[in-house]
N, C-alpha and C positions, 0 to 999 in steps of 0.2 A: 456910471451907474451899471451894475449888472443886472441883467435881464433874471426873469424868475428862472429859466432854464438854467442860466449860468450858476445862479445861487444854488439850484437843485443838485447839480453836477457838483459844486464845492462842496456841499454838506454830505452827498453821498461819498465821494472819495474820501473824505475824511473819516467818515464812519468805517468805510472797507478798511483802510489802512490802521484805523484804531483796532479793529477786530483781528487784523492778523499781525499788528505790529510785534508781539511777543514772540511770535514763530519766526517772524523776518529777522528779528534781532539776533536770536539764538541760532540761528542756520550758519553753518559754516562754509557754506557755498552760495552762489546765488540763488535765491529763494524765487520760485517761478510761479507765477499766478496766470492761469487761464482767464481770458474774459471773452466770454461767448455770447454772441447776439446775432439775430438774425438782422437782414438789411435795414437800414434806416434806423435801427435801435439807439444809435449814439455811442456805440462801443468806442469806438475811435476817439471820438471827443473825451469821453470820459477817462481813457487810458491816458490822453494828453494831461488831464487835469490830475489824475493820480500821480503821474511822474513828476509835476511841478510840486506838488505838495510832499512827495516822498524826498526829492531832492532837498527842500527845507528842512526837513527831519534828519538830514546827514546820511540819507541812503543814495549812493550813486545809482541810478535807475535807467533801465534801456527799456523801449516798445519795441517789440517786432510785431509787423502786421502779417498775418498769414497772405493777405492780398500782395504783398512786395514778393512772394514766393511764387507766384503764377508761372508758369512756362512763357517764354518768349512766343511770339505770333508764329514764328517760324516753326517751332516744336509743336505747337496745336494744329497748324496745318499738316504735319506730318502724322499728329495723331487721327486727324480728321480723314486723313486718306487712308492710313494703315488699320485703324479700329471702327471709327464710326464718325459720319459727317458731323454729329452734334457736338463733338469735342472740339471744333473749331472755336466754340463759346467758353470763354474762361469761366471758372466757378465752382465747377462740381468736383468731387474727389477725382484724382487722378490728373487734374490740370496744374496741381502744385508740386514743386520740387521739395518734396518732404524730406529726403535725405539731406539735402543742402540745409534745410532749417535745424535739423537735428544736430549737423555738423557745427553750425553756428553756436547752438546752445552748449555742445561739448567745448569748444573753444573759449567762451566768455569768461570762465573762471581765470583764464591765464592772460586776459587782454592786459596789454601794456603799451608803451611806447615803441619798444623795439618788437613787439608781438602784437600788432593791431588786428583786430577783427573786423572784416568787412562783410556786409550783407547786401542782397540787390534791393533797388527800389523799382516799383512797376509804374509806369507811365500809363494810365487809364485813358488819357487824351490820345494817346498813339497806340493803345492796346497792345504794348510790348515794355520790355525792361528799359530802365535808362542805361546807358553805356557804363561799364564798370568804372570808369573814372569817377561816376558822379554817386557811387555808391557810398554809405556811411561809413567812416571809421571809427571803431571803438578802441580806445587806448588806456581804459580802466576798467578793472574787473567790477562789475555792478553788485549791488548787495540785493538789489529786487530786479527781477525781468518779469515785464507784463507782455504776454503774448496774446493778440486779440485778432478774433476773426470770425466770419459767421458759422463756421461748422464745428467749432472747437467742441469736442466731446462726443459728438454723434458716432453711435455703433452701427454696424450692419444691420440691414432690416432681415426679416426672414424671406425665405424663398417665397412663400405663400403671399407676403404683402406686395412682392414685385409683380405679381401676376396681371393684375390689373392696372391700365393705365389710369393716371390722376387727371390728365388734362389733354386737349386737343394736339398738342406737342407730341406726347408720348402715343397717343393713339395714330396720329398720321405720319410722324417722321421716326417712330420706334416701334412699329407694329408687332415685331417679333420679340421685343423686350430686351435685344441685344445690348443697347446702351445703357439701359438701367442695369442691367445684370453686371456690365464692366464696370460701371461706376461702384456700384454695390462692393464688388470685389476688391476694387482699389482701397475703399475704405477701410478695409483690414490693414493696409500698411500704414495709416495714419494712427493707429491705437499705440504704437510705441511712443509718438509724441504726445498723446494725451497723459500716457503714464508718466512722462517726464514733469507733469504739472504738480506741485506741492497742493495746490488747490485751484477748484474750479468755480469761477462766479459766472451766472448764468443772467443774463438781462431777457427776462420773459415778456415777450408781447402777448397781448390778449388773443389774438387769433391770426390766421395767415392772412385774411382779408384787410386787417389793420397794417399788416407787414407790407403788403402792396401798396396800400395807400401812402405811408411812410415813404417808401422808395420813389413812388411816382412822384412825392413833393420834393424829394431831393432832386431829381431829373428836371422839374419844372423849374427849379433854381439855375440849374446849369443851361437850360436853354434860354434864360432869360439873360445870363451874361455870354450867350452866343459860345459857351465852350466847345472845343472839339470833341466830336463824336457823341454829343449829347443826344438823346434817343426822344424822339417823338413819342405819343402814347401808345401807337400801335407797335411801334418796335419795343418800347419798354414792357408791353404786355408779353411779347414772345420772349424777351430776355430772362423775365422772371418765371415762365413756365420751365425752364430749365432747373429752377431752385425749388420748384413748388413740392416735390415728392419729399425731398429730404428737410425742408423747411418745415412741413406738417410733422414728420418723424420727429424733429428736433424739439417741437412745441409740445408733443406728447410724451417725450421721454426724459429731456435733459432734467426737468426739476427734480427729478427722482436720483440723479447722480452728481447732482451740483453740491458743493460745499456751502455756497452761497446762493439763493434765488432771489433777484430782484424783481419785482412784478410790477408790470406798468399798466395804465389804463390807455385809452384810445389816443389821448394827447401827451404820451409820454411822461406823465405825473407818476411818481413812485405812490404804490398802493399798499405795497407788502415788502418785507425784507425777512427772508427766513435763512438763519445758519444751521448747517447741520449738526 
């Protein structure tokens, strides 16, 4: 028997696919849906459910996760040395290989047995990429591509917004603002990816405080399973501070640019569904 959360995801996935069905069917190339949600919002699970349902409708579907395009740990160590120590931690704009993701999207319409398309997978347990021999191989051009990630659709902040630190991490480890200035500049290079989306779906959390709670709950589950690199509460809090600035910016700005905004309450129950 399905849980209430599973039933909600099944119903939501069906509604979203129904809403975009005509556009997906008419598209002469893979239809690209961006699925944006902050940490713990359930975007990866929803993307998997949407893929399963789309496949039953006869639409070959691929899911690409922005997380899989993080730079390897060695590359981030170089960024930490050459640009700013805070770039050792994956997550913020500038720690993804966006050009690679764009090249994968460009190749997908031509995917076949003779021209397979591969893309990276990121091993969060080891905080680096899996070896290329373990990367997925796509051998059929998809009808639908779902790109899911925490930062999708975010636009750069104004210079005035960058001036004041939002938390202790920024005050103590980025006192001159050079890290957040660099991250904001890198976000400009993500805009061509956003423009590839035929539509953007935003999973809207109630607040940053709830996002912190959701992400903490996920980490508690990993700790209970003795997962590699699972974080205790203090480590988790520091990790989340890397994301706080742009997460708050996303909560304030993404609903206005979304084609579909799914509103959640504190317990991830859908309370609103708005289509542009």
